[in-house]
Structures are given as structure tokens and as C-alpha cells.
C-alpha positions in Angstrom: 177.0 125.4 109.4 178.5 128.9 110.1 178.1 131.7 108.0 181.5 131.9 107.0 181.5 128.2 105.4 178.3 129.1 104.0 179.9 132.3 101.9 183.1 130.1 100.9 180.4 127.3 99.6 178.5 129.5 97.9 178.8 130.2 93.7 181.0 132.9 92.4 179.3 136.4 93.3 180.1 140.0 93.3 179.5 142.7 95.9 177.0 145.2 94.6 174.9 148.7 95.6 171.8 150.1 93.6 172.2 153.9 93.2 169.7 156.3 92.0 170.8 159.0 89.7 168.6 162.2 89.7 169.0 165.9 88.5 167.1 167.3 91.4 169.6 165.4 94.0 171.7 168.7 93.1 169.5 171.0 94.9 169.7 169.0 98.0 171.8 170.1 101.1 171.5 166.5 102.7 172.7 164.9 99.4 175.5 167.2 98.8 176.8 166.3 102.4 177.1 162.7 101.5 179.3 163.4 98.1 182.6 164.3 97.4 184.0 167.0 99.5 180.4 168.8 99.7 180.1 169.0 96.1 176.6 168.8 94.6 176.0 165.3 93.0 173.3 163.9 91.1 174.0 160.2 92.8 172.0 159.4 96.0 173.7 159.1 99.1 177.1 158.2 97.2 179.4 158.3 100.1 177.2 155.8 101.8 177.2 153.5 98.8 180.8 153.5 98.7 181.1 152.7 102.3 178.8 149.8 102.1 180.9 148.3 99.4 184.2 149.0 101.0 182.8 147.5 104.3 181.6 144.3 102.2 185.0 143.9 100.5 186.8 144.1 103.8 184.9 141.5 105.5 184.9 139.2 102.3 188.7 139.6 102.3 189.0 141.3 98.9 192.2 142.8 98.9 192.1 144.5 95.2 188.7 145.3 95.9 189.5 147.0 99.1 192.3 148.8 97.4 190.1 150.0 94.6 187.2 151.5 97.0 189.5 152.9 99.9 190.0 156.6 100.8 188.9 159.4 98.8 190.2 157.8 95.6 187.6 154.9 96.0 184.7 157.4 95.9 186.2 159.8 93.0 186.2 156.5 91.1 183.1 155.4 92.0 181.6 158.6 90.9 183.6 159.2 87.9 182.6 155.6 86.4 178.9 156.3 87.1 179.2 159.9 85.1 181.0 157.7 82.5 178.3 155.2 82.3 175.9 157.9 81.7 178.1 159.7 79.1 178.0 162.8 81.3 180.5 165.6 82.2 180.9 166.1 86.0 182.7 169.2 85.2 179.9 170.8 83.5 177.0 169.2 85.5 174.2 171.1 87.2 170.5 171.0 87.8 169.7 171.9 84.2 171.7 169.1 82.9 169.4 166.5 81.2 170.6 163.2 83.5 167.8 161.5 81.5 169.6 161.1 78.4 171.5 158.7 80.5 170.2 155.7 78.7 172.3 156.5 75.5 174.6 153.6 77.3 171.3 151.4 78.5 170.1 148.1 77.1 166.7 149.0 78.5 165.7 152.1 76.1 167.0 153.6 72.6 170.0 155.5 72.2 168.3 158.7 71.7 168.6 162.0 74.0 165.0 161.9 75.3 164.4 164.5 78.2 161.3 163.0 79.2 162.9 159.8 80.2 163.0 158.9 83.9 165.8 159.2 86.1 168.2 155.8 86.1 169.0 153.1 88.8 172.4 152.3 88.7 173.7 149.2 89.8 177.5 149.4 90.9 179.3 145.6 91.2 182.6 144.9 92.2 184.3 141.6 91.6 187.1 140.2 94.1 189.7 141.4 91.9 188.3 145.0 91.8 186.8 145.3 88.5 183.8 147.8 88.5 180.9 147.1 86.5 177.9 149.6 86.2 174.5 148.9 84.7 171.5 151.0 84.7 167.6 150.7 84.0 165.0 153.3 84.4 163.2 154.2 87.8 160.2 156.4 88.7 160.8 160.1 89.6 160.6 161.1 93.2 160.3 164.3 95.1 163.0 165.3 97.4 160.8 165.2 100.3 160.3 161.1 99.4 164.2 160.9 99.3 165.1 163.1 102.4 162.2 163.1 104.9 162.5 165.0 107.9 160.0 163.0 109.9 158.3 159.8 109.6 154.5 160.2 110.0 152.7 157.7 112.4 150.0 157.4 109.6 149.7 157.7 105.9 146.8 158.1 104.1 147.7 156.4 100.9 150.2 153.4 100.8 153.1 153.2 98.3 154.1 149.8 98.8 152.4 146.2 98.9 154.0 144.4 102.0 154.0 140.7 103.2 155.7 138.5 105.7 157.6 135.7 104.8 156.3 132.4 106.3 159.6 130.9 106.3 162.6 131.7 108.2 166.0 133.0 106.4 169.6 132.2 107.3 171.6 135.0 108.3 174.7 135.0 106.4 177.1 137.4 105.0 175.1 137.5 101.8 172.3 139.2 104.0 174.5 141.6 105.9 176.1 142.6 102.9 174.6 143.1 99.4 176.1 140.4 96.9 174.7 138.7 93.8 174.1 135.8 95.6 170.4 136.2 96.4 168.8 132.6 96.5 167.1 133.3 99.8 165.7 136.7 98.4 164.3 135.2 95.2 162.9 132.2 97.3 160.9 135.0 99.5 159.9 137.2 96.5 158.8 134.2 94.6 155.9 134.0 97.5 154.5 137.3 96.7 150.9 136.7 95.3 150.1 138.8 92.2 147.8 141.8 92.2 146.3 142.6 88.8 144.2 145.7 90.4 147.5 147.5 91.7 150.5 148.7 90.0 152.4 149.5 93.8 155.6 147.8 94.2 156.0 144.7 96.5 158.1 144.0 99.3 158.1 140.7 101.8 159.6 141.1 105.1 162.6 138.4 106.3 162.5 136.4 109.3 165.8 134.9 110.7 165.8 131.7 112.5 165.2 133.1 115.9 162.0 134.7 114.9 163.4 138.2 114.4 162.6 140.6 111.4 165.9 140.9 109.4 164.8 143.5 106.7 162.9 143.4 103.4 163.8 141.2 100.2 164.6 145.1 98.8 164.2 147.5 101.6 165.0 148.5 105.3 161.4 148.4 107.2 160.6 150.4 110.2 158.1 149.3 112.8 155.8 151.8 115.3 157.1 150.4 118.8 157.2 151.9 122.2 156.3 155.6 120.7 159.1 155.5 118.0 160.3 153.8 114.8 162.2 150.9 115.3 164.5 149.3 112.5 165.8 145.6 112.7 168.8 145.4 114.9 172.4 144.7 113.2 172.4 141.5 115.0 169.4 140.2 113.2 171.3 139.7 110.2 169.8 142.1 107.7 171.5 144.3 105.1 172.9 147.4 106.4 171.3 149.8 103.7 172.2 153.3 103.1 169.0 154.8 103.5 168.8 153.0 107.1 172.3 154.3 108.1 170.8 157.9 107.3 167.5 157.4 109.2 169.6 156.3 112.6 172.1 159.2 112.2 169.1 161.7 111.7 167.1 160.3 114.6 164.3 159.1 112.6 164.3 155.6 114.0 166.4 153.5 116.5 167.9 149.8 116.2 165.7 147.0 117.9 164.5 143.6 117.8 161.1 143.0 116.1 159.4 139.6 116.4 157.8 138.5 113.0 155.2 136.5 115.1 154.1 140.1 116.5 153.4 141.8 113.2 149.8 142.3 112.5 147.7 142.4 109.3 146.9 145.9 108.6 150.0 147.0 110.6 151.8 150.1 108.7 155.4 150.1 108.1 157.7 152.5 106.6 160.1 151.3 104.0 163.3 152.6 102.5 166.3 151.8 100.0 168.8 153.6 98.1 166.7 153.9 94.9 162.9 154.5 95.6 163.9 156.7 99.1 160.9 156.4 101.6 157.6 154.9 101.3 154.7 153.5 103.4 152.4 150.5 103.4 150.2 148.0 105.4 151.0 144.5 105.9 149.0 142.4 103.8 147.8 138.7 104.1 149.8 136.5 102.1 147.5 133.2 102.0 144.2 134.6 103.0 144.5 133.5 106.7 146.4 134.7 110.0 150.3 134.2 109.0 152.5 132.6 111.4 156.3 132.3 110.9 157.8 128.7 110.7 161.4 129.0 112.7 
């Protein structure tokens, strides 16, 4: 069965992207480069998020969503709707502005201007008709060096992620190349992650395609040390083409390449990144208490 057939046989879905909102981003020259016409922005890599939504809309053939997202007007629309959801005025926003009052419009926290609330993770969803929905929830505070690293060290003393490898293969489709709400394969893989009462680190599980290649993580892009450099799974592996992945490739922090799931070792150090948490590091852990093998 082809990827295209799988797309049309799947249930109704939307395309989406998850964006970090954070007042410290206004201080970042890197982030300003990725905003609207070089203006400081509290939204992490905003232009790359719009670009990934637009690419998905085009590939799915959603003409009205393409029209809403295209050109500078599409980027302005996304920014305006994010500010509206946070009940902030873009004309008066600066680094001192309390973006943390954004949960006035959130179901997760009470309607109170509490400056100690964490920054928001914003989810921007587009329907085939071009309708845009924004939701939000809290996310932990981070430093700018975590969001825009200038290097990826070979070793890191303290892990910030728990990482596992899925023992099952995942079929690559347009729903893995692009971020959509049809996430059955991701949810199935994440259900395999064992609980850890002694750790409050976030969990990740690496997905393997039918050819045995690492595609991506269930919620992150992974980077593996191979041949004296960091490698991120190739586009041809079928994984999501994330915003932080694009930035890392453009900045020369990594290159694309094929990474075989069967060659991953327990204890191997891996960098991870995504559009909300920036970059983090962890070691591959044993999923079942024995040597892992990927079935394809």
C-alpha cells in the first residue's frame, strides 16, 4: 500500500506545529533572524514553523490552507493569532512584557496574571479549509543556550532525556514526514516506554522504518555521533522535517545520513531537539532489560 493511499484512508486530520513562546527569545539575534522582517519575536523559530505548515498543506493538496499560509501574509497571520491567543499586544511587546500571563486564555491554569507561570507551548493547527486553531499549555523555562546552541558537545555530564528504541518498525507516510494529528504510530511507540518513578526527565523513543533506518524520535529529532560528526536521519528515512533539525543543518551542527536502528548501543549518547524544548541530551536505555533488536 502506498503512502498516498494511507493518507487518504486515514481519518480526518489537521496539520499542526508546536511553538515555544518565551520572552527571553526577544534577546536572541538567532531568533530575530527567523521572525518577521528581522523583528524581535517571543516565538521560537516562527518562520520555520510557518514554512513546515505550508509545506504540509501543499503536499496534502489543501488549497485554502496554502492560501492562508502563503507569503508574508501567512507569516503575519500566524504571529497575530499567537499574540491574540496570549492576549498580548505585539505593538507593545518587549523583553519585560509578562508573556507568562498567557494562560488567561488557557484551560490549564486559572485566569490570573501570575508572572511566575512558566512559558507557553503553543499548538497551531490548520484544517483543510484553512481554519487556524491555537491551544496552549505550560512548558519548563529554558536558557537561550539550550534553544540556540553554537556547538553540540560529544559528551554531556548530566542527561536531560530518557531515550529508548522502538523494537517495532514504523511505516513511513506523509503523516510521519509532516506533523499531523493522525499520530497512531507515535502513540503506539510511546506506549512502550517504561515508567520511571525515580526520574522526572522527559521520555523519548526512537522510531525505525521498514528498512531498519532510524526515522526520528516520537517528539524530537535525534542526532548520532558517526564518523567524527553528528548525523541526523536523512530525509529519505521518512521522519518529520522539524524546525530545529532545519536550523541545525543550516548552521552546520550536523549532516544528514542513514543510521541503522540495529547498530544503536545501550548507553550511546544522543542529542535530541524540538520546537518547544530546544536541545537536550541523553543515553539510550534498555527498553526490556535485555539487548534490543529491531524487528523489520
